[in-house]
MOPAC internal coordinates of N, CA, C and O (Angstrom, degrees):
PM7 1SCF
backbone

  N    0.0000 0     0.00 0     0.00 0    0    0    0
  C    1.4288 1     0.00 0     0.00 0    1    0    0
  C    1.5263 1   109.40 1     0.00 0    2    1    0
  O    1.2310 1   120.92 1   -49.04 1    3    2    1
  N    1.2893 1   115.86 1   130.96 1    3    2    1
  C    1.4898 1   120.75 1   177.89 1    5    3    2
  C    1.5280 1   111.02 1  -108.53 1    6    5    3
  O    1.2310 1   121.06 1   -56.01 1    7    6    5
  N    1.3467 1   115.58 1   123.99 1    7    6    5
  C    1.4456 1   123.11 1   179.76 1    9    7    6
  C    1.5084 1   108.66 1  -109.42 1   10    9    7
  O    1.2310 1   119.71 1   -55.18 1   11   10    9
  N    1.3045 1   118.16 1   124.82 1   11   10    9
  C    1.4678 1   121.77 1   173.08 1   13   11   10
  C    1.5141 1   108.17 1  -120.17 1   14   13   11
  O    1.2310 1   122.19 1   -66.84 1   15   14   13
  N    1.3689 1   113.41 1   113.16 1   15   14   13
  C    1.4684 1   118.02 1  -178.48 1   17   15   14
  C    1.5388 1   105.99 1   -83.46 1   18   17   15
  O    1.2310 1   121.60 1   -64.17 1   19   18   17
  N    1.3120 1   114.54 1   115.83 1   19   18   17
  C    1.4616 1   122.44 1  -179.81 1   21   19   18
  C    1.4968 1   112.22 1   -85.06 1   22   21   19
  O    1.2310 1   120.80 1   164.55 1   23   22   21
  N    1.3458 1   116.08 1   -15.45 1   23   22   21
  C    1.4015 1   122.75 1   176.24 1   25   23   22
  C    1.4819 1   111.80 1  -173.15 1   26   25   23
  O    1.2310 1   119.61 1   -33.53 1   27   26   25
  N    1.3406 1   118.35 1   146.47 1   27   26   25
  C    1.4873 1   119.62 1  -178.56 1   29   27   26
  C    1.5374 1   108.35 1  -136.67 1   30   29   27
  O    1.2310 1   119.96 1  -162.78 1   31   30   29
  N    1.3542 1   117.69 1    17.22 1   31   30   29
  C    1.4371 1   118.61 1  -176.40 1   33   31   30
  C    1.4904 1   114.22 1   -94.30 1   34   33   31
  O    1.2310 1   121.14 1     8.28 1   35   34   33
  N    1.3274 1   115.42 1  -171.72 1   35   34   33
  C    1.4173 1   122.99 1  -178.13 1   37   35   34
  C    1.4928 1   111.42 1   -95.81 1   38   37   35
  O    1.2310 1   120.25 1    -5.22 1   39   38   37
  N    1.3211 1   117.14 1   174.78 1   39   38   37
  C    1.4799 1   122.03 1  -175.83 1   41   39   38
  C    1.5097 1   113.41 1   -66.20 1   42   41   39
  O    1.2310 1   119.46 1   163.76 1   43   42   41
  N    1.2967 1   118.63 1   -16.24 1   43   42   41
  C    1.4727 1   118.49 1  -174.91 1   45   43   42
  C    1.5212 1   112.54 1   -94.93 1   46   45   43
  O    1.2310 1   119.13 1  -163.12 1   47   46   45
  N    1.2829 1   119.27 1    16.88 1   47   46   45
  C    1.4720 1   124.33 1   173.84 1   49   47   46
  C    1.5528 1   107.69 1   -89.94 1   50   49   47
  O    1.2310 1   121.03 1   -76.73 1   51   50   49
  N    1.3684 1   115.64 1   103.27 1   51   50   49
  C    1.4527 1   120.98 1  -178.29 1   53   51   50
  C    1.5221 1   108.00 1   -92.39 1   54   53   51
  O    1.2310 1   120.12 1   -54.84 1   55   54   53
  N    1.3256 1   117.38 1   125.16 1   55   54   53
  C    1.4646 1   122.54 1  -174.00 1   57   55   54
  C    1.5044 1   111.51 1   -56.34 1   58   57   55
  O    1.2310 1   118.46 1   129.57 1   59   58   57
  N    1.3031 1   120.53 1   -50.43 1   59   58   57
  C    1.4385 1   121.47 1  -175.89 1   61   59   58
  C    1.5571 1   112.79 1   -62.74 1   62   61   59
  O    1.2310 1   120.85 1   145.27 1   63   62   61
  N    1.3249 1   115.98 1   -34.73 1   63   62   61
  C    1.4821 1   120.38 1  -177.71 1   65   63   62
  C    1.5621 1   112.47 1   -80.27 1   66   65   63
  O    1.2310 1   120.53 1   144.05 1   67   66   65
  N    1.3194 1   116.60 1   -35.95 1   67   66   65
  C    1.4636 1   119.29 1  -168.30 1   69   67   66
  C    1.4994 1   117.95 1  -114.46 1   70   69   67
  O    1.2310 1   119.29 1   176.26 1   71   70   69
  N    1.3109 1   118.95 1    -3.74 1   71   70   69
  C    1.4779 1   124.49 1  -174.98 1   73   71   70
  C    1.5047 1   112.96 1   -50.87 1   74   73   71
  O    1.2310 1   119.16 1   140.28 1   75   74   73
  N    1.3149 1   119.21 1   -39.72 1   75   74   73
  C    1.5078 1   120.66 1  -175.59 1   77   75   74
  C    1.5550 1   110.72 1   -98.68 1   78   77   75
  O    1.2310 1   120.52 1  -174.97 1   79   78   77
  N    1.3106 1   116.62 1     5.03 1   79   78   77
  C    1.4452 1   120.43 1  -179.71 1   81   79   78
  C    1.5574 1   110.87 1   -79.35 1   82   81   79
  O    1.2310 1   120.28 1   -43.82 1   83   82   81
  N    1.2984 1   117.07 1   136.18 1   83   82   81
  C    1.4620 1   118.76 1   176.49 1   85   83   82
  C    1.4974 1   110.64 1   -63.50 1   86   85   83
  O    1.2310 1   120.84 1   -47.04 1   87   86   85
  N    1.3599 1   116.01 1   132.96 1   87   86   85
  C    1.4200 1   119.66 1  -176.29 1   89   87   86
  C    1.5372 1   117.39 1    91.10 1   90   89   87
  O    1.2310 1   121.01 1   177.80 1   91   90   89
  N    1.3406 1   115.68 1    -2.20 1   91   90   89
  C    1.4289 1   121.26 1  -179.81 1   93   91   90
  C    1.5660 1   108.77 1   -59.03 1   94   93   91
  O    1.2310 1   119.94 1   -52.75 1   95   94   93
  N    1.3720 1   117.73 1   127.25 1   95   94   93
  C    1.4450 1   117.93 1  -173.62 1   97   95   94
  C    1.5103 1   112.34 1  -118.86 1   98   97   95
  O    1.2310 1   118.29 1  -175.31 1   99   98   97
  N    1.3319 1   120.87 1     4.69 1   99   98   97
  C    1.4674 1   121.47 1  -178.31 1  101   99   98
  C    1.5102 1   113.02 1    56.61 1  102  101   99
  O    1.2310 1   120.65 1   -14.58 1  103  102  101
  N    1.3214 1   116.36 1   165.42 1  103  102  101
  C    1.4335 1   120.92 1   174.81 1  105  103  102
  C    1.5639 1   112.92 1   -66.84 1  106  105  103
  O    1.2310 1   119.56 1   -26.33 1  107  106  105
  N    1.2908 1   118.44 1   153.67 1  107  106  105
  C    1.4169 1   121.40 1  -176.83 1  109  107  106
  C    1.5761 1   112.16 1   -62.36 1  110  109  107
  O    1.2310 1   122.14 1   -50.61 1  111  110  109
  N    1.3380 1   113.52 1   129.39 1  111  110  109
  C    1.4657 1   121.09 1   175.76 1  113  111  110
  C    1.4962 1   106.17 1  -166.58 1  114  113  111
  O    1.2310 1   121.10 1   -27.84 1  115  114  113
  N    1.3400 1   115.50 1   152.16 1  115  114  113
  C    1.4551 1   121.09 1  -179.81 1  117  115  114
  C    1.5809 1   111.78 1  -141.92 1  118  117  115
  O    1.2310 1   120.55 1   -38.95 1  119  118  117
  N    1.2301 1   116.55 1   141.05 1  119  118  117
  C    1.4822 1   122.39 1   177.52 1  121  119  118
  C    1.5013 1   106.61 1  -114.86 1  122  121  119
  O    1.2310 1   121.88 1   -52.67 1  123  122  121
  N    1.3587 1   114.00 1   127.33 1  123  122  121
  C    1.4859 1   121.85 1  -178.04 1  125  123  122
  C    1.5683 1   109.62 1  -107.63 1  126  125  123
  O    1.2310 1   120.84 1   -52.94 1  127  126  125
  N    1.2873 1   116.01 1   127.06 1  127  126  125
  C    1.4666 1   120.64 1  -179.44 1  129  127  126
  C    1.5192 1   113.60 1    49.03 1  130  129  127
  O    1.2310 1   120.06 1  -146.81 1  131  130  129
  N    1.3000 1   117.49 1    33.19 1  131  130  129
  C    1.4412 1   123.74 1   179.33 1  133  131  130
  C    1.5059 1   114.11 1    57.22 1  134  133  131
  O    1.2310 1   118.09 1  -170.04 1  135  134  133
  N    1.3013 1   121.25 1     9.96 1  135  134  133
  C    1.4712 1   121.69 1  -179.21 1  137  135  134
  C    1.4991 1   117.08 1  -131.54 1  138  137  135
  O    1.2310 1   119.75 1   165.12 1  139  138  137
  N    1.3390 1   118.08 1   -14.88 1  139  138  137
  C    1.5001 1   121.01 1   178.61 1  141  139  138
  C    1.4870 1   106.25 1  -117.38 1  142  141  139
  O    1.2310 1   122.01 1   -61.44 1  143  142  141
  N    1.3421 1   113.76 1   118.56 1  143  142  141
  C    1.4684 1   121.84 1  -177.99 1  145  143  142
  C    1.5699 1   106.11 1  -105.60 1  146  145  143
  O    1.2310 1   122.40 1   -52.19 1  147  146  145
  N    1.3088 1   113.01 1   127.81 1  147  146  145
  C    1.5090 1   118.24 1   175.99 1  149  147  146
  C    1.5409 1   107.70 1  -111.81 1  150  149  147
  O    1.2310 1   121.92 1   -55.55 1  151  150  149
  N    1.3202 1   113.93 1   124.45 1  151  150  149
  C    1.4623 1   125.47 1   177.75 1  153  151  150
  C    1.5410 1   111.68 1    67.13 1  154  153  151
  O    1.2310 1   121.77 1   -97.18 1  155  154  153
  N    1.3175 1   114.22 1    82.82 1  155  154  153
  C    1.4506 1   119.98 1  -178.86 1  157  155  154
  C    1.5436 1   113.08 1   -81.79 1  158  157  155
  O    1.2310 1   121.62 1  -109.32 1  159  158  157
  N    1.2871 1   114.51 1    70.68 1  159  158  157
  C    1.4949 1   119.22 1  -179.31 1  161  159  158
  C    1.4923 1   114.71 1   -77.35 1  162  161  159
  O    1.2310 1   119.05 1     6.45 1  163  162  161
  N    1.3183 1   119.42 1  -173.55 1  163  162  161
  C    1.4560 1   122.86 1  -170.70 1  165  163  162
  C    1.4780 1   112.92 1   -71.46 1  166  165  163
  O    1.2310 1   118.52 1   164.10 1  167  166  165
  N    1.3046 1   120.43 1   -15.90 1  167  166  165
  C    1.4575 1   121.15 1  -177.59 1  169  167  166
  C    1.5515 1   113.88 1   -91.52 1  170  169  167
  O    1.2310 1   120.29 1   171.03 1  171  170  169
  N    1.3074 1   117.04 1    -8.97 1  171  170  169
  C    1.4524 1   120.33 1  -168.91 1  173  171  170
  C    1.5341 1   113.27 1   -61.94 1  174  173  171
  O    1.2310 1   119.07 1   137.18 1  175  174  173
  N    1.2862 1   119.37 1   -42.82 1  175  174  173
  C    1.4156 1   121.80 1  -178.19 1  177  175  174
  C    1.5669 1   110.98 1   -61.35 1  178  177  175
  O    1.2310 1   121.82 1   137.45 1  179  178  177
  N    1.3311 1   114.13 1   -42.55 1  179  178  177
  C    1.4683 1   120.37 1   176.09 1  181  179  178
  C    1.5143 1   111.08 1   -61.45 1  182  181  179
  O    1.2310 1   120.22 1   136.41 1  183  182  181
  N    1.3525 1   117.19 1   -43.59 1  183  182  181
  C    1.4312 1   122.54 1  -178.85 1  185  183  182
  C    1.5371 1   110.72 1   -63.80 1  186  185  183
  O    1.2310 1   120.87 1   136.52 1  187  186  185
  N    1.3538 1   115.95 1   -43.48 1  187  186  185
  C    1.5143 1   119.38 1   179.56 1  189  187  186
  C    1.5067 1   108.62 1   -58.47 1  190  189  187
  O    1.2310 1   119.85 1   137.64 1  191  190  189
  N    1.3512 1   117.89 1   -42.36 1  191  190  189
  C    1.4386 1   122.61 1  -179.34 1  193  191  190
  C    1.4790 1   110.37 1   -65.80 1  194  193  191
  O    1.2310 1   120.01 1   133.06 1  195  194  193
  N    1.3670 1   117.59 1   -46.94 1  195  194  193
  C    1.4195 1   122.36 1  -178.70 1  197  195  194
  C    1.5266 1   112.02 1   -59.85 1  198  197  195
  O    1.2310 1   120.36 1   139.40 1  199  198  197
  N    1.3067 1   116.91 1   -40.60 1  199  198  197
  C    1.4677 1   121.95 1  -177.84 1  201  199  198
  C    1.5278 1   112.73 1   -91.43 1  202  201  199
  O    1.2310 1   120.95 1  -173.95 1  203  202  201
  N    1.3082 1   115.80 1     6.05 1  203  202  201
  C    1.4457 1   121.55 1   177.52 1  205  203  202
  C    1.5304 1   112.86 1    56.52 1  206  205  203
  O    1.2310 1   121.47 1  -130.90 1  207  206  205
  N    1.3455 1   114.79 1    49.10 1  207  206  205
  C    1.4857 1   119.55 1  -178.90 1  209  207  206
  C    1.5269 1   105.40 1  -108.48 1  210  209  207
  O    1.2310 1   121.60 1   -46.75 1  211  210  209
  N    1.3124 1   114.55 1   133.25 1  211  210  209
  C    1.4565 1   122.39 1   179.56 1  213  211  210
  C    1.5477 1   107.21 1   -71.82 1  214  213  211
  O    1.2310 1   120.94 1   -61.83 1  215  214  213
  N    1.3151 1   115.80 1   118.17 1  215  214  213
  C    1.5260 1   119.27 1   179.57 1  217  215  214
  C    1.5067 1   111.05 1   -64.76 1  218  217  215
  O    1.2310 1   119.71 1   154.80 1  219  218  217
  N    1.3282 1   118.15 1   -25.20 1  219  218  217
  C    1.4800 1   119.59 1   179.72 1  221  219  218
  C    1.5196 1   111.29 1   -70.18 1  222  221  219
  O    1.2310 1   118.88 1   169.09 1  223  222  221
  N    1.2920 1   119.73 1   -10.91 1  223  222  221
  C    1.4640 1   120.33 1   178.23 1  225  223  222
  C    1.5256 1   113.26 1   -77.45 1  226  225  223
  O    1.2310 1   121.48 1   165.90 1  227  226  225
  N    1.3728 1   114.78 1   -14.10 1  227  226  225
  C    1.4523 1   118.99 1  -178.18 1  229  227  226
  C    1.5095 1   110.44 1   -80.56 1  230  229  227
  O    1.2310 1   121.06 1   -62.83 1  231  230  229
  N    1.2836 1   115.58 1   117.17 1  231  230  229
  C    1.4416 1   123.35 1  -177.19 1  233  231  230
  C    1.5212 1   114.66 1  -105.08 1  234  233  231
  O    1.2310 1   120.42 1   152.53 1  235  234  233
  N    1.3892 1   116.81 1   -27.47 1  235  234  233
  C    1.4380 1   121.98 1  -177.63 1  237  235  234
  C    1.5134 1   110.20 1  -133.07 1  238  237  235
  O    1.2310 1   121.02 1   -30.99 1  239  238  237
  N    1.3063 1   115.65 1   149.01 1  239  238  237
  C    1.4613 1   123.63 1  -178.42 1  241  239  238
  C    1.5638 1   105.75 1  -132.27 1  242  241  239
  O    1.2310 1   121.69 1   -49.16 1  243  242  241
  N    1.3006 1   114.37 1   130.84 1  243  242  241
  C    1.4961 1   119.95 1   170.56 1  245  243  242
  C    1.5215 1   105.11 1  -122.22 1  246  245  243
  O    1.2310 1   122.77 1   -45.53 1  247  246  245
  N    1.3122 1   112.30 1   134.47 1  247  246  245
  C    1.4710 1   119.80 1   176.73 1  249  247  246
  C    1.5256 1   109.97 1  -115.09 1  250  249  247
  O    1.2310 1   119.93 1   -61.78 1  251  250  249
  N    1.3167 1   117.73 1   118.22 1  251  250  249
  C    1.4635 1   120.49 1  -172.69 1  253  251  250
  C    1.5604 1   110.27 1   -71.58 1  254  253  251
  O    1.2310 1   120.15 1   143.93 1  255  254  253
  N    1.2699 1   117.32 1   -36.07 1  255  254  253
  C    1.4685 1   122.05 1   178.20 1  257  255  254
  C    1.5860 1   107.65 1  -166.07 1  258  257  255
  O    1.2310 1   122.08 1   -10.62 1  259  258  257
  N    1.3127 1   113.61 1   169.38 1  259  258  257
  C    1.4830 1   117.37 1  -169.78 1  261  259  258
  C    1.5455 1   115.28 1   -95.24 1  262  261  259
  O    1.2310 1   119.33 1  -158.51 1  263  262  261
  N    1.3209 1   118.88 1    21.49 1  263  262  261
  C    1.4797 1   118.79 1   172.61 1  265  263  262
  C    1.5176 1   107.40 1   -64.86 1  266  265  263
  O    1.2310 1   120.19 1   -30.69 1  267  266  265
  N    1.3103 1   117.24 1   149.31 1  267  266  265
  C    1.5007 1   120.52 1  -173.07 1  269  267  266
  C    1.5188 1   113.08 1   -65.61 1  270  269  267
  O    1.2310 1   118.85 1   158.12 1  271  270  269
  N    1.3350 1   119.79 1   -21.88 1  271  270  269
  C    1.4643 1   119.54 1   177.77 1  273  271  270
  C    1.4998 1   111.54 1   -82.80 1  274  273  271
  O    1.2310 1   118.65 1   173.50 1  275  274  273
  N    1.3436 1   120.17 1    -6.50 1  275  274  273
  C    1.4621 1   122.91 1   177.26 1  277  275  274
  C    1.4991 1   111.00 1  -115.23 1  278  277  275
  O    1.2310 1   118.81 1   162.78 1  279  278  277
  N    1.3016 1   119.88 1   -17.22 1  279  278  277
  C    1.4863 1   121.55 1   177.60 1  281  279  278
  C    1.5267 1   106.84 1  -139.45 1  282  281  279
  O    1.2310 1   123.21 1   -52.22 1  283  282  281
  N    1.3682 1   111.45 1   127.78 1  283  282  281
  C    1.4436 1   116.92 1   176.47 1  285  283  282
  C    1.5949 1   105.49 1  -134.86 1  286  285  283
  O    1.2310 1   120.95 1   -63.09 1  287  286  285
  N    1.2933 1   115.79 1   116.91 1  287  286  285
  C    1.4486 1   122.34 1  -175.74 1  289  287  286
  C    1.5009 1   112.12 1   -56.50 1  290  289  287
  O    1.2310 1   120.00 1   139.40 1  291  290  289
  N    1.3540 1   117.60 1   -40.60 1  291  290  289
  C    1.4739 1   121.71 1   179.50 1  293  291  290
  C    1.5348 1   111.01 1   -64.29 1  294  293  291
  O    1.2310 1   119.85 1   143.52 1  295  294  293
  N    1.2845 1   117.88 1   -36.48 1  295  294  293
  C    1.4641 1   121.50 1   177.19 1  297  295  294
  C    1.5095 1   111.04 1   -64.97 1  298  297  295
  O    1.2310 1   121.18 1   129.41 1  299  298  297
  N    1.3191 1   115.35 1   -50.59 1  299  298  297
  C    1.5093 1   118.73 1   178.41 1  301  299  298
  C    1.4916 1   110.72 1   -59.70 1  302  301  299
  O    1.2310 1   119.27 1   136.47 1  303  302  301
  N    1.3282 1   119.00 1   -43.53 1  303  302  301
  C    1.4958 1   119.28 1  -178.90 1  305  303  302
  C    1.5073 1   110.25 1   -65.14 1  306  305  303
  O    1.2310 1   118.62 1   146.04 1  307  306  305
  N    1.3027 1   120.24 1   -33.96 1  307  306  305
  C    1.4650 1   124.29 1   177.85 1  309  307  306
  C    1.5593 1   112.00 1   -66.54 1  310  309  307
  O    1.2310 1   121.50 1   152.96 1  311  310  309
  N    1.3408 1   114.73 1   -27.04 1  311  310  309
  C    1.4954 1   121.33 1  -174.57 1  313  311  310
  C    1.5209 1   109.66 1   -98.37 1  314  313  311
  O    1.2310 1   118.15 1   167.73 1  315  314  313
  N    1.2869 1   121.14 1   -12.27 1  315  314  313
  C    1.4817 1   123.35 1  -176.88 1  317  315  314
  C    1.5102 1   109.54 1  -139.95 1  318  317  315
  O    1.2310 1   122.42 1    -4.01 1  319  318  317
  N    1.2924 1   112.97 1   175.99 1  319  318  317
  C    1.4410 1   117.86 1   174.20 1  321  319  318
  C    1.5292 1   110.90 1   -99.85 1  322  321  319
  O    1.2310 1   120.93 1  -163.75 1  323  322  321
  N    1.3130 1   115.82 1    16.25 1  323  322  321
  C    1.4565 1   123.93 1  -178.12 1  325  323  322
  C    1.5579 1   110.48 1   -65.28 1  326  325  323
  O    1.2310 1   121.39 1   -35.64 1  327  326  325
  N    1.3434 1   114.95 1   144.36 1  327  326  325
  C    1.4719 1   122.74 1   172.86 1  329  327  326
  C    1.4991 1   105.93 1  -113.77 1  330  329  327
  O    1.2310 1   121.04 1   -47.37 1  331  330  329
  N    1.3193 1   115.62 1   132.63 1  331  330  329
  C    1.4907 1   119.78 1   179.13 1  333  331  330
  C    1.4983 1   108.90 1  -109.37 1  334  333  331
  O    1.2310 1   120.07 1   -37.93 1  335  334  333
  N    1.2943 1   117.47 1   142.07 1  335  334  333
  C    1.4569 1   125.07 1   177.93 1  337  335  334
  C    1.5008 1   111.91 1  -114.31 1  338  337  335
  O    1.2310 1   120.10 1   180.00 1  339  338  337

């Protein structure tokens, strides 16, 4: 099993403010075997790009809860063809 931590930080890490700061950890999210994403928060797309991970490899998404640092509708929409109402 391959675990890729896309973020390990707290909810108060704002991407625009902290991205270039040493020690920036993004919001908590993990990718398992490059296909199962847990907690698609607002930093996930940036992390996938930073770690050179193909977003098309993600087949499954699990959301642990609906706090904005763990679930971002724009992130999920960018990773899937899902439509949210």
